[in-house]
Every structure is written in C-alpha cells, then in structure tokens.
PDB file of N, CA, C and O in Angstrom:
ATOM      1  N   MET A   1      -8.667  46.207 -49.683  1.00  0.00           N
ATOM      2  CA  MET A   1      -9.097  45.593 -48.588  1.00  0.00           C
ATOM      3  C   MET A   1      -8.109  45.051 -47.807  1.00  0.00           C
ATOM      4  O   MET A   1      -7.082  44.478 -48.168  1.00  0.00           O
ATOM      5  N   ARG A   2      -8.696  45.390 -46.203  1.00  0.00           N
ATOM      6  CA  ARG A   2      -7.208  45.067 -45.519  1.00  0.00           C
ATOM      7  C   ARG A   2      -7.754  44.476 -44.327  1.00  0.00           C
ATOM      8  O   ARG A   2      -8.565  45.030 -43.585  1.00  0.00           O
ATOM      9  N   LYS A   3      -7.317  43.436 -44.194  1.00  0.00           N
ATOM     10  CA  LYS A   3      -7.165  42.284 -42.948  1.00  0.00           C
ATOM     11  C   LYS A   3      -6.488  42.442 -41.793  1.00  0.00           C
ATOM     12  O   LYS A   3      -5.357  42.928 -41.801  1.00  0.00           O
ATOM     13  N   ILE A   4      -6.957  42.141 -40.923  1.00  0.00           N
ATOM     14  CA  ILE A   4      -6.640  42.690 -39.660  1.00  0.00           C
ATOM     15  C   ILE A   4      -6.714  40.992 -39.118  1.00  0.00           C
ATOM     16  O   ILE A   4      -7.818  40.473 -38.955  1.00  0.00           O
ATOM     17  N   VAL A   5      -5.335  40.149 -38.846  1.00  0.00           N
ATOM     18  CA  VAL A   5      -5.884  39.125 -38.036  1.00  0.00           C
ATOM     19  C   VAL A   5      -5.094  38.993 -36.806  1.00  0.00           C
ATOM     20  O   VAL A   5      -4.045  39.637 -36.810  1.00  0.00           O
ATOM     21  N   GLY A   6      -5.350  38.328 -35.784  1.00  0.00           N
ATOM     22  CA  GLY A   6      -5.387  38.797 -34.369  1.00  0.00           C
ATOM     23  C   GLY A   6      -5.448  36.767 -33.846  1.00  0.00           C
ATOM     24  O   GLY A   6      -5.435  35.780 -34.582  1.00  0.00           O
ATOM     25  N   THR A   7      -5.512  36.868 -32.342  1.00  0.00           N
ATOM     26  CA  THR A   7      -5.824  36.048 -31.373  1.00  0.00           C
ATOM     27  C   THR A   7      -7.086  35.665 -31.379  1.00  0.00           C
ATOM     28  O   THR A   7      -7.305  34.459 -31.486  1.00  0.00           O
ATOM     29  N   PHE A   8      -7.607  36.098 -31.326  1.00  0.00           N
ATOM     30  CA  PHE A   8      -9.343  36.033 -31.183  1.00  0.00           C
ATOM     31  C   PHE A   8     -10.057  35.682 -32.604  1.00  0.00           C
ATOM     32  O   PHE A   8     -11.212  35.256 -32.611  1.00  0.00           O
ATOM     33  N   GLY A   9      -9.402  35.858 -33.678  1.00  0.00           N
ATOM     34  CA  GLY A   9      -9.722  35.173 -35.165  1.00  0.00           C
ATOM     35  C   GLY A   9      -9.310  36.457 -36.042  1.00  0.00           C
ATOM     36  O   GLY A   9      -8.308  37.117 -35.771  1.00  0.00           O
ATOM     37  N   GLU A  10     -10.326  36.811 -37.316  1.00  0.00           N
ATOM     38  CA  GLU A  10      -9.954  37.408 -37.847  1.00  0.00           C
ATOM     39  C   GLU A  10     -10.802  38.859 -37.970  1.00  0.00           C
ATOM     40  O   GLU A  10     -11.874  38.729 -37.379  1.00  0.00           O
ATOM     41  N   SER A  11     -10.680  39.947 -38.444  1.00  0.00           N
ATOM     42  CA  SER A  11     -11.468  41.026 -38.659  1.00  0.00           C
ATOM     43  C   SER A  11     -11.036  41.653 -39.701  1.00  0.00           C
ATOM     44  O   SER A  11      -9.844  41.907 -39.872  1.00  0.00           O
ATOM     45  N   MET A  12     -12.077  42.008 -40.608  1.00  0.00           N
ATOM     46  CA  MET A  12     -11.558  42.910 -41.685  1.00  0.00           C
ATOM     47  C   MET A  12     -12.727  43.798 -42.244  1.00  0.00           C
ATOM     48  O   MET A  12     -13.934  43.571 -42.174  1.00  0.00           O
ATOM     49  N   LEU A  13     -12.100  44.829 -42.796  1.00  0.00           N
ATOM     50  CA  LEU A  13     -13.297  46.018 -43.473  1.00  0.00           C
ATOM     51  C   LEU A  13     -13.102  45.957 -44.514  1.00  0.00           C
ATOM     52  O   LEU A  13     -11.998  45.598 -44.921  1.00  0.00           O
ATOM     53  N   GLU A  14     -14.358  46.370 -45.544  1.00  0.00           N
ATOM     54  CA  GLU A  14     -14.320  46.152 -46.821  1.00  0.00           C
ATOM     55  C   GLU A  14     -15.017  47.024 -47.924  1.00  0.00           C
ATOM     56  O   GLU A  14     -16.110  46.562 -48.254  1.00  0.00           O
ATOM     57  N   LEU A  15     -14.728  47.923 -48.431  1.00  0.00           N
ATOM     58  CA  LEU A  15     -15.984  48.590 -49.439  1.00  0.00           C
ATOM     59  C   LEU A  15     -16.535  47.684 -50.243  1.00  0.00           C
ATOM     60  O   LEU A  15     -15.942  46.932 -51.017  1.00  0.00           O
ATOM     61  N   SER A  16     -18.307  47.814 -49.941  1.00  0.00           N
ATOM     62  CA  SER A  16     -18.902  46.624 -50.692  1.00  0.00           C
ATOM     63  C   SER A  16     -19.296  47.207 -52.036  1.00  0.00           C
ATOM     64  O   SER A  16     -19.499  48.421 -52.048  1.00  0.00           O
ATOM     65  N   LYS A  17     -19.477  46.345 -53.485  1.00  0.00           N
ATOM     66  CA  LYS A  17     -19.660  47.017 -54.765  1.00  0.00           C
ATOM     67  C   LYS A  17     -21.061  47.585 -54.612  1.00  0.00           C
ATOM     68  O   LYS A  17     -21.528  48.682 -54.919  1.00  0.00           O
ATOM     69  N   GLU A  18     -21.654  46.372 -53.975  1.00  0.00           N
ATOM     70  CA  GLU A  18     -23.267  46.629 -53.869  1.00  0.00           C
ATOM     71  C   GLU A  18     -23.685  47.659 -53.146  1.00  0.00           C
ATOM     72  O   GLU A  18     -24.870  47.946 -53.322  1.00  0.00           O
ATOM     73  N   ASP A  19     -22.804  48.622 -52.020  1.00  0.00           N
ATOM     74  CA  ASP A  19     -23.530  49.688 -51.273  1.00  0.00           C
ATOM     75  C   ASP A  19     -23.077  50.779 -52.194  1.00  0.00           C
ATOM     76  O   ASP A  19     -23.879  51.592 -52.653  1.00  0.00           O
ATOM     77  N   ILE A  20     -21.889  50.799 -52.447  1.00  0.00           N
ATOM     78  CA  ILE A  20     -21.463  51.860 -53.908  1.00  0.00           C
ATOM     79  C   ILE A  20     -22.317  51.972 -54.852  1.00  0.00           C
ATOM     80  O   ILE A  20     -22.461  53.155 -55.163  1.00  0.00           O
ATOM     81  N   LYS A  21     -23.061  51.138 -55.552  1.00  0.00           N
ATOM     82  CA  LYS A  21     -24.009  51.506 -56.286  1.00  0.00           C
ATOM     83  C   LYS A  21     -25.321  51.384 -56.131  1.00  0.00           C
ATOM     84  O   LYS A  21     -26.155  51.593 -57.012  1.00  0.00           O
ATOM     85  N   ASN A  22     -25.663  50.848 -54.367  1.00  0.00           N
ATOM     86  CA  ASN A  22     -26.848  51.441 -53.830  1.00  0.00           C
ATOM     87  C   ASN A  22     -27.125  52.655 -53.428  1.00  0.00           C
ATOM     88  O   ASN A  22     -28.206  53.236 -53.521  1.00  0.00           O
ATOM     89  N   ASN A  23     -25.708  53.206 -52.785  1.00  0.00           N
ATOM     90  CA  ASN A  23     -25.744  54.676 -52.227  1.00  0.00           C
ATOM     91  C   ASN A  23     -24.313  55.134 -52.514  1.00  0.00           C
ATOM     92  O   ASN A  23     -23.290  55.012 -51.840  1.00  0.00           O
ATOM     93  N   PRO A  24     -24.564  55.770 -53.862  1.00  0.00           N
ATOM     94  CA  PRO A  24     -23.032  56.106 -54.034  1.00  0.00           C
ATOM     95  C   PRO A  24     -22.708  57.537 -53.507  1.00  0.00           C
ATOM     96  O   PRO A  24     -21.561  57.972 -53.608  1.00  0.00           O
ATOM     97  N   ASP A  25     -23.725  58.283 -52.936  1.00  0.00           N
ATOM     98  CA  ASP A  25     -23.619  59.330 -52.151  1.00  0.00           C
ATOM     99  C   ASP A  25     -23.124  59.178 -50.540  1.00  0.00           C
ATOM    100  O   ASP A  25     -23.098  60.129 -49.759  1.00  0.00           O
ATOM    101  N   LYS A  26     -22.871  58.274 -50.317  1.00  0.00           N
ATOM    102  CA  LYS A  26     -23.362  57.577 -48.092  1.00  0.00           C
ATOM    103  C   LYS A  26     -22.218  56.969 -48.805  1.00  0.00           C
ATOM    104  O   LYS A  26     -22.480  56.434 -49.882  1.00  0.00           O
ATOM    105  N   PRO A  27     -20.699  56.957 -48.288  1.00  0.00           N
ATOM    106  CA  PRO A  27     -19.625  56.181 -48.697  1.00  0.00           C
ATOM    107  C   PRO A  27     -19.770  55.447 -46.985  1.00  0.00           C
ATOM    108  O   PRO A  27     -20.144  56.048 -45.979  1.00  0.00           O
ATOM    109  N   GLN A  28     -19.369  54.085 -47.081  1.00  0.00           N
ATOM    110  CA  GLN A  28     -19.272  53.405 -45.954  1.00  0.00           C
ATOM    111  C   GLN A  28     -18.732  51.905 -46.367  1.00  0.00           C
ATOM    112  O   GLN A  28     -18.757  51.281 -47.428  1.00  0.00           O
ATOM    113  N   VAL A  29     -18.067  51.510 -44.615  1.00  0.00           N
ATOM    114  CA  VAL A  29     -17.377  50.273 -44.960  1.00  0.00           C
ATOM    115  C   VAL A  29     -18.141  49.606 -44.005  1.00  0.00           C
ATOM    116  O   VAL A  29     -18.676  50.123 -43.024  1.00  0.00           O
ATOM    117  N   ARG A  30     -18.175  48.132 -44.421  1.00  0.00           N
ATOM    118  CA  ARG A  30     -18.262  46.850 -43.770  1.00  0.00           C
ATOM    119  C   ARG A  30     -17.170  46.418 -42.795  1.00  0.00           C
ATOM    120  O   ARG A  30     -15.959  46.281 -42.965  1.00  0.00           O
ATOM    121  N   PHE A  31     -17.984  46.234 -41.673  1.00  0.00           N
ATOM    122  CA  PHE A  31     -16.820  45.587 -40.798  1.00  0.00           C
ATOM    123  C   PHE A  31     -17.496  44.024 -40.306  1.00  0.00           C
ATOM    124  O   PHE A  31     -18.542  43.834 -39.685  1.00  0.00           O
ATOM    125  N   TYR A  32     -16.396  42.897 -40.874  1.00  0.00           N
ATOM    126  CA  TYR A  32     -16.703  41.898 -40.660  1.00  0.00           C
ATOM    127  C   TYR A  32     -16.021  40.732 -39.215  1.00  0.00           C
ATOM    128  O   TYR A  32     -14.835  40.719 -38.886  1.00  0.00           O
ATOM    129  N   ASP A  33     -16.532  40.327 -38.911  1.00  0.00           N
ATOM    130  CA  ASP A  33     -15.789  39.205 -37.622  1.00  0.00           C
ATOM    131  C   ASP A  33     -15.496  37.721 -37.829  1.00  0.00           C
ATOM    132  O   ASP A  33     -16.574  37.183 -37.576  1.00  0.00           O
ATOM    133  N   ASP A  34     -14.697  36.856 -38.124  1.00  0.00           N
ATOM    134  CA  ASP A  34     -14.766  35.754 -38.755  1.00  0.00           C
ATOM    135  C   ASP A  34     -15.957  35.500 -39.629  1.00  0.00           C
ATOM    136  O   ASP A  34     -16.917  34.770 -39.385  1.00  0.00           O
ATOM    137  N   GLY A  35     -15.675  36.389 -40.918  1.00  0.00           N
ATOM    138  CA  GLY A  35     -16.552  35.962 -41.785  1.00  0.00           C
ATOM    139  C   GLY A  35     -18.496  36.777 -41.532  1.00  0.00           C
ATOM    140  O   GLY A  35     -19.325  36.748 -42.441  1.00  0.00           O
ATOM    141  N   GLU A  36     -18.697  37.225 -40.524  1.00  0.00           N
ATOM    142  CA  GLU A  36     -19.842  37.761 -40.367  1.00  0.00           C
ATOM    143  C   GLU A  36     -19.904  39.383 -40.264  1.00  0.00           C
ATOM    144  O   GLU A  36     -19.227  40.283 -39.769  1.00  0.00           O
ATOM    145  N   LEU A  37     -20.587  39.303 -40.692  1.00  0.00           N
ATOM    146  CA  LEU A  37     -21.353  41.190 -40.744  1.00  0.00           C
ATOM    147  C   LEU A  37     -21.575  41.652 -39.746  1.00  0.00           C
ATOM    148  O   LEU A  37     -22.803  41.644 -39.662  1.00  0.00           O
ATOM    149  N   ILE A  38     -20.906  42.349 -38.323  1.00  0.00           N
ATOM    150  CA  ILE A  38     -21.319  42.746 -37.266  1.00  0.00           C
ATOM    151  C   ILE A  38     -21.603  44.159 -37.452  1.00  0.00           C
ATOM    152  O   ILE A  38     -22.262  44.727 -36.581  1.00  0.00           O
ATOM    153  N   GLY A  39     -21.127  44.913 -38.641  1.00  0.00           N
ATOM    154  CA  GLY A  39     -21.312  46.395 -38.438  1.00  0.00           C
ATOM    155  C   GLY A  39     -20.897  46.877 -39.691  1.00  0.00           C
ATOM    156  O   GLY A  39     -20.286  46.376 -40.636  1.00  0.00           O
ATOM    157  N   ILE A  40     -21.340  47.873 -39.478  1.00  0.00           N
ATOM    158  CA  ILE A  40     -21.756  49.366 -41.455  1.00  0.00           C
ATOM    159  C   ILE A  40     -21.137  50.123 -40.611  1.00  0.00           C
ATOM    160  O   ILE A  40     -21.506  50.096 -39.436  1.00  0.00           O
ATOM    161  N   PHE A  41     -20.184  50.872 -40.964  1.00  0.00           N
ATOM    162  CA  PHE A  41     -20.022  52.376 -40.552  1.00  0.00           C
ATOM    163  C   PHE A  41     -19.843  53.581 -41.849  1.00  0.00           C
ATOM    164  O   PHE A  41     -19.082  53.403 -42.800  1.00  0.00           O
ATOM    165  N   SER A  42     -20.468  54.480 -41.717  1.00  0.00           N
ATOM    166  CA  SER A  42     -20.137  55.525 -42.338  1.00  0.00           C
ATOM    167  C   SER A  42     -18.816  56.413 -42.350  1.00  0.00           C
ATOM    168  O   SER A  42     -18.328  57.008 -41.389  1.00  0.00           O
ATOM    169  N   LEU A  43     -18.397  56.367 -43.526  1.00  0.00           N
ATOM    170  CA  LEU A  43     -16.714  56.814 -44.069  1.00  0.00           C
ATOM    171  C   LEU A  43     -16.383  58.382 -43.862  1.00  0.00           C
ATOM    172  O   LEU A  43     -15.294  58.939 -44.005  1.00  0.00           O
ATOM    173  N   GLU A  44     -17.620  58.939 -43.485  1.00  0.00           N
ATOM    174  CA  GLU A  44     -17.597  60.525 -43.092  1.00  0.00           C
ATOM    175  C   GLU A  44     -17.596  60.473 -41.618  1.00  0.00           C
ATOM    176  O   GLU A  44     -16.714  61.074 -41.005  1.00  0.00           O
ATOM    177  N   THR A  45     -18.611  59.733 -40.926  1.00  0.00           N
ATOM    178  CA  THR A  45     -19.088  60.397 -39.783  1.00  0.00           C
ATOM    179  C   THR A  45     -18.246  59.699 -38.880  1.00  0.00           C
ATOM    180  O   THR A  45     -17.778  60.076 -37.806  1.00  0.00           O
ATOM    181  N   LEU A  46     -18.115  58.509 -39.546  1.00  0.00           N
ATOM    182  CA  LEU A  46     -17.400  57.079 -38.416  1.00  0.00           C
ATOM    183  C   LEU A  46     -18.722  56.762 -37.634  1.00  0.00           C
ATOM    184  O   LEU A  46     -18.640  55.997 -36.674  1.00  0.00           O
ATOM    185  N   ASP A  47     -19.618  57.159 -37.889  1.00  0.00           N
ATOM    186  CA  ASP A  47     -21.194  56.716 -37.626  1.00  0.00           C
ATOM    187  C   ASP A  47     -21.322  55.236 -37.283  1.00  0.00           C
ATOM    188  O   ASP A  47     -20.832  54.449 -38.092  1.00  0.00           O
ATOM    189  N   VAL A  48     -21.860  54.795 -36.289  1.00  0.00           N
ATOM    190  CA  VAL A  48     -22.175  53.022 -36.642  1.00  0.00           C
ATOM    191  C   VAL A  48     -23.814  53.181 -37.733  1.00  0.00           C
ATOM    192  O   VAL A  48     -24.628  54.013 -37.331  1.00  0.00           O
ATOM    193  N   LEU A  49     -24.009  52.738 -38.444  1.00  0.00           N
ATOM    194  CA  LEU A  49     -25.051  52.369 -39.644  1.00  0.00           C
ATOM    195  C   LEU A  49     -25.808  51.359 -39.333  1.00  0.00           C
ATOM    196  O   LEU A  49     -26.991  51.485 -39.651  1.00  0.00           O
ATOM    197  N   TYR A  50     -25.384  50.029 -38.611  1.00  0.00           N
ATOM    198  CA  TYR A  50     -25.640  49.227 -38.787  1.00  0.00           C
ATOM    199  C   TYR A  50     -24.753  48.213 -37.579  1.00  0.00           C
ATOM    200  O   TYR A  50     -23.537  48.050 -37.473  1.00  0.00           O
ATOM    201  N   ASP A  51     -25.447  47.858 -37.074  1.00  0.00           N
ATOM    202  CA  ASP A  51     -24.629  47.141 -35.938  1.00  0.00           C
ATOM    203  C   ASP A  51     -25.638  45.840 -34.981  1.00  0.00           C
ATOM    204  O   ASP A  51     -26.599  45.872 -34.212  1.00  0.00           O
ATOM    205  N   ASN A  52     -24.672  44.695 -35.627  1.00  0.00           N
ATOM    206  CA  ASN A  52     -24.930  43.149 -35.438  1.00  0.00           C
ATOM    207  C   ASN A  52     -24.984  42.709 -34.019  1.00  0.00           C
ATOM    208  O   ASN A  52     -24.891  41.512 -33.745  1.00  0.00           O
ATOM    209  N   ASP A  53     -25.105  43.455 -33.269  1.00  0.00           N
ATOM    210  CA  ASP A  53     -24.553  43.232 -31.863  1.00  0.00           C
ATOM    211  C   ASP A  53     -22.948  43.285 -31.633  1.00  0.00           C
ATOM    212  O   ASP A  53     -22.192  42.358 -31.341  1.00  0.00           O
ATOM    213  N   MET A  54     -22.722  44.365 -31.809  1.00  0.00           N
ATOM    214  CA  MET A  54     -20.965  44.673 -32.130  1.00  0.00           C
ATOM    215  C   MET A  54     -20.836  45.151 -30.135  1.00  0.00           C
ATOM    216  O   MET A  54     -21.642  45.791 -29.460  1.00  0.00           O
ATOM    217  N   ALA A  55     -19.450  44.489 -29.705  1.00  0.00           N
ATOM    218  CA  ALA A  55     -19.169  44.916 -28.629  1.00  0.00           C
ATOM    219  C   ALA A  55     -18.437  46.408 -28.849  1.00  0.00           C
ATOM    220  O   ALA A  55     -17.814  46.728 -29.862  1.00  0.00           O
ATOM    221  N   ASP A  56     -18.684  47.358 -27.512  1.00  0.00           N
ATOM    222  CA  ASP A  56     -17.338  48.224 -27.786  1.00  0.00           C
ATOM    223  C   ASP A  56     -16.307  48.427 -28.097  1.00  0.00           C
ATOM    224  O   ASP A  56     -15.798  49.506 -28.400  1.00  0.00           O
ATOM    225  N   TYR A  57     -15.817  47.303 -28.060  1.00  0.00           N
ATOM    226  CA  TYR A  57     -14.431  47.288 -28.303  1.00  0.00           C
ATOM    227  C   TYR A  57     -14.248  47.074 -29.817  1.00  0.00           C
ATOM    228  O   TYR A  57     -13.342  47.609 -30.455  1.00  0.00           O
ATOM    229  N   ASP A  58     -15.124  46.297 -30.315  1.00  0.00           N
ATOM    230  CA  ASP A  58     -15.173  45.963 -31.882  1.00  0.00           C
ATOM    231  C   ASP A  58     -15.472  47.730 -32.456  1.00  0.00           C
ATOM    232  O   ASP A  58     -14.671  48.309 -33.191  1.00  0.00           O
ATOM    233  N   VAL A  59     -16.728  48.348 -31.957  1.00  0.00           N
ATOM    234  CA  VAL A  59     -16.960  49.868 -32.539  1.00  0.00           C
ATOM    235  C   VAL A  59     -15.583  50.392 -32.282  1.00  0.00           C
ATOM    236  O   VAL A  59     -14.927  50.808 -33.238  1.00  0.00           O
ATOM    237  N   ARG A  60     -15.035  50.409 -30.935  1.00  0.00           N
ATOM    238  CA  ARG A  60     -13.423  51.573 -30.424  1.00  0.00           C
ATOM    239  C   ARG A  60     -12.102  50.978 -31.847  1.00  0.00           C
ATOM    240  O   ARG A  60     -11.323  51.752 -32.402  1.00  0.00           O
ATOM    241  N   PHE A  61     -12.185  49.734 -32.082  1.00  0.00           N
ATOM    242  CA  PHE A  61     -11.122  48.809 -32.819  1.00  0.00           C
ATOM    243  C   PHE A  61     -11.555  49.425 -34.575  1.00  0.00           C
ATOM    244  O   PHE A  61     -10.873  50.007 -35.418  1.00  0.00           O
ATOM    245  N   ALA A  62     -12.564  49.098 -34.570  1.00  0.00           N
ATOM    246  CA  ALA A  62     -13.419  49.344 -36.458  1.00  0.00           C
ATOM    247  C   ALA A  62     -12.870  50.943 -36.748  1.00  0.00           C
ATOM    248  O   ALA A  62     -12.196  51.334 -37.702  1.00  0.00           O
ATOM    249  N   LYS A  63     -13.374  51.687 -35.642  1.00  0.00           N
ATOM    250  CA  LYS A  63     -13.271  53.089 -35.673  1.00  0.00           C
ATOM    251  C   LYS A  63     -11.687  54.164 -35.602  1.00  0.00           C
ATOM    252  O   LYS A  63     -11.371  55.282 -36.009  1.00  0.00           O
ATOM    253  N   LYS A  64     -11.114  53.201 -34.946  1.00  0.00           N
ATOM    254  CA  LYS A  64      -9.519  53.148 -34.892  1.00  0.00           C
ATOM    255  C   LYS A  64      -9.086  53.161 -36.411  1.00  0.00           C
ATOM    256  O   LYS A  64      -8.941  54.095 -37.199  1.00  0.00           O
ATOM    257  N   GLU A  65      -8.924  51.744 -36.547  1.00  0.00           N
ATOM    258  CA  GLU A  65      -9.071  51.443 -37.938  1.00  0.00           C
ATOM    259  C   GLU A  65      -9.296  52.244 -39.591  1.00  0.00           C
ATOM    260  O   GLU A  65      -8.542  52.541 -40.518  1.00  0.00           O
ATOM    261  N   ILE A  66     -10.560  52.352 -39.350  1.00  0.00           N
ATOM    262  CA  ILE A  66     -10.924  53.142 -40.593  1.00  0.00           C
ATOM    263  C   ILE A  66     -10.456  54.620 -40.435  1.00  0.00           C
ATOM    264  O   ILE A  66     -10.317  55.244 -41.487  1.00  0.00           O
ATOM    265  N   SER A  67     -10.163  55.345 -39.119  1.00  0.00           N
ATOM    266  CA  SER A  67     -10.015  56.797 -39.363  1.00  0.00           C
ATOM    267  C   SER A  67      -8.199  56.588 -39.908  1.00  0.00           C
ATOM    268  O   SER A  67      -7.582  57.408 -40.587  1.00  0.00           O
ATOM    269  N   ARG A  68      -7.792  55.605 -39.510  1.00  0.00           N
ATOM    270  CA  ARG A  68      -6.438  55.296 -39.888  1.00  0.00           C
ATOM    271  C   ARG A  68      -5.854  56.061 -41.535  1.00  0.00           C
ATOM    272  O   ARG A  68      -4.981  56.842 -41.916  1.00  0.00           O
ATOM    273  N   ASN A  69      -7.009  55.221 -42.134  1.00  0.00           N
ATOM    274  CA  ASN A  69      -7.090  54.962 -43.690  1.00  0.00           C
ATOM    275  C   ASN A  69      -8.313  55.644 -44.460  1.00  0.00           C
ATOM    276  O   ASN A  69      -8.475  55.595 -45.679  1.00  0.00           O
ATOM    277  N   ARG A  70      -9.275  56.388 -43.397  1.00  0.00           N
ATOM    278  CA  ARG A  70     -10.104  57.714 -43.800  1.00  0.00           C
ATOM    279  C   ARG A  70     -10.036  58.073 -45.626  1.00  0.00           C
ATOM    280  O   ARG A  70     -10.874  57.802 -46.486  1.00  0.00           O
ATOM    281  N   GLU A  71      -8.813  58.712 -45.747  1.00  0.00           N
ATOM    282  CA  GLU A  71      -8.799  59.509 -47.132  1.00  0.00           C
ATOM    283  C   GLU A  71      -8.579  58.470 -48.192  1.00  0.00           C
ATOM    284  O   GLU A  71      -8.659  58.606 -49.413  1.00  0.00           O
ATOM    285  N   ASN A  72      -8.280  57.389 -47.474  1.00  0.00           N
ATOM    286  CA  ASN A  72      -7.864  56.272 -48.759  1.00  0.00           C
ATOM    287  C   ASN A  72      -9.169  55.418 -49.006  1.00  0.00           C
ATOM    288  O   ASN A  72      -9.475  55.004 -50.124  1.00  0.00           O
ATOM    289  N   TRP A  73      -9.774  55.233 -48.075  1.00  0.00           N
ATOM    290  CA  TRP A  73     -11.109  55.052 -47.911  1.00  0.00           C
ATOM    291  C   TRP A  73     -12.348  55.611 -49.051  1.00  0.00           C
ATOM    292  O   TRP A  73     -13.106  54.920 -49.731  1.00  0.00           O
ATOM    293  N   LEU A  74     -12.214  57.415 -48.957  1.00  0.00           N
ATOM    294  CA  LEU A  74     -13.265  57.713 -49.463  1.00  0.00           C
ATOM    295  C   LEU A  74     -12.699  58.053 -50.672  1.00  0.00           C
ATOM    296  O   LEU A  74     -13.430  58.753 -51.372  1.00  0.00           O
ATOM    297  N   GLU A  75     -11.347  57.702 -51.251  1.00  0.00           N
ATOM    298  CA  GLU A  75     -10.865  57.933 -52.239  1.00  0.00           C
ATOM    299  C   GLU A  75     -11.018  57.104 -53.387  1.00  0.00           C
ATOM    300  O   GLU A  75     -11.294  57.520 -54.512  1.00  0.00           O
ATOM    301  N   THR A  76     -10.845  56.006 -53.091  1.00  0.00           N
ATOM    302  CA  THR A  76     -11.496  54.511 -53.644  1.00  0.00           C
ATOM    303  C   THR A  76     -12.898  54.499 -53.798  1.00  0.00           C
ATOM    304  O   THR A  76     -13.392  54.308 -54.909  1.00  0.00           O
ATOM    305  N   TRP A  77     -13.773  54.735 -52.523  1.00  0.00           N
ATOM    306  CA  TRP A  77     -14.919  54.922 -52.962  1.00  0.00           C
ATOM    307  C   TRP A  77     -15.195  56.155 -54.146  1.00  0.00           C
ATOM    308  O   TRP A  77     -15.745  55.467 -55.007  1.00  0.00           O
ATOM    309  N   GLU A  78     -15.167  57.036 -54.505  1.00  0.00           N
ATOM    310  CA  GLU A  78     -15.117  57.932 -55.248  1.00  0.00           C
ATOM    311  C   GLU A  78     -15.074  57.418 -56.673  1.00  0.00           C
ATOM    312  O   GLU A  78     -15.826  57.582 -57.633  1.00  0.00           O
ATOM    313  N   ASP A  79     -13.597  56.536 -56.441  1.00  0.00           N
ATOM    314  CA  ASP A  79     -12.839  56.231 -57.709  1.00  0.00           C
ATOM    315  C   ASP A  79     -14.132  55.192 -58.408  1.00  0.00           C
ATOM    316  O   ASP A  79     -14.358  55.307 -59.613  1.00  0.00           O
ATOM    317  N   TYR A  80     -14.864  54.287 -57.650  1.00  0.00           N
ATOM    318  CA  TYR A  80     -15.359  53.044 -57.970  1.00  0.00           C
ATOM    319  C   TYR A  80     -16.982  53.988 -58.359  1.00  0.00           C
ATOM    320  O   TYR A  80     -17.535  53.576 -59.378  1.00  0.00           O
ATOM    321  N   VAL A  81     -17.491  54.817 -57.839  1.00  0.00           N
ATOM    322  CA  VAL A  81     -18.422  55.553 -58.122  1.00  0.00           C
ATOM    323  C   VAL A  81     -18.150  56.304 -60.026  1.00  0.00           C
ATOM    324  O   VAL A  81     -18.769  56.231 -61.088  1.00  0.00           O
ATOM    325  N   LYS A  82     -16.860  56.977 -59.535  1.00  0.00           N
ATOM    326  CA  LYS A  82     -16.841  57.354 -61.024  1.00  0.00           C
ATOM    327  C   LYS A  82     -16.807  56.133 -62.183  1.00  0.00           C
ATOM    328  O   LYS A  82     -17.224  56.334 -63.324  1.00  0.00           O
ATOM    329  N   GLY A  83     -16.342  55.040 -61.810  1.00  0.00           N
ATOM    330  CA  GLY A  83     -16.134  53.891 -62.701  1.00  0.00           C
ATOM    331  C   GLY A  83     -17.291  53.513 -62.963  1.00  0.00           C
ATOM    332  O   GLY A  83     -17.511  53.340 -64.162  1.00  0.00           O
ATOM    333  N   ILE A  84     -18.718  53.181 -61.755  1.00  0.00           N
ATOM    334  CA  ILE A  84     -20.082  52.794 -62.180  1.00  0.00           C
ATOM    335  C   ILE A  84     -20.520  54.170 -63.142  1.00  0.00           C
ATOM    336  O   ILE A  84     -21.007  54.050 -64.267  1.00  0.00           O
ATOM    337  N   ALA A  85     -20.308  55.210 -62.615  1.00  0.00           N
ATOM    338  CA  ALA A  85     -21.377  56.096 -63.452  1.00  0.00           C
ATOM    339  C   ALA A  85     -20.775  56.403 -65.166  1.00  0.00           C
ATOM    340  O   ALA A  85     -21.368  57.116 -65.976  1.00  0.00           O
ATOM    341  N   HIS A  86     -19.300  55.567 -65.462  1.00  0.00           N
ATOM    342  CA  HIS A  86     -19.032  55.650 -67.173  1.00  0.00           C
ATOM    343  C   HIS A  86     -18.859  54.545 -67.588  1.00  0.00           C
ATOM    344  O   HIS A  86     -18.086  54.272 -68.506  1.00  0.00           O
ATOM    345  N   ALA A  87     -19.499  53.808 -67.021  1.00  0.00           N
ATOM    346  CA  ALA A  87     -19.735  52.099 -67.306  1.00  0.00           C
ATOM    347  C   ALA A  87     -20.795  52.081 -68.187  1.00  0.00           C
ATOM    348  O   ALA A  87     -21.232  51.009 -68.605  1.00  0.00           O
TER     349      ALA A  87
END
C-alpha cells in the first residue's frame, strides 16, 4: 500500500482483497482521497473502471502513480491470486 500525503489531504492507492477474490483476471487499483473511494483503475490498461466524480487532476495523478509501479502492482496482484487459489 502506497500513501501520498500532500497539502490538500491524503490520497491512497490500494489493491483490494475483495477485488482480487471477485475478479482475479481483472487486476485493478482503488484510489482513495481523504478516505473516500473516488476511483478504480485497470492495472492492465490504466482505464478508469469507476469514477466517483474525480477531477481531471485526480485521474492524471493516479495514472502517473500507478504507471510508476505498475509491474510491482501486477506482481503483487498475481501473488495474491496464487495464494487464494492454493488456500
């Protein structure tokens, strides 16, 4: 889980175990702003899957942060999927 803290509050990107269980073939990242879910992005395409009134700035910011560590996010997603399959 990576947290970004700035002047305007706290933004957080996270992998959700619920998403992994429900859609193991569709890796996605949740984007929170001040504790409120404002978006969900595809890890494969960076497309917005859910938009709760995100500003253009929010979308650009999230995509930039996700793309910086995309390979790590995907690797972690796959590790969780394998763990769930063998649990």
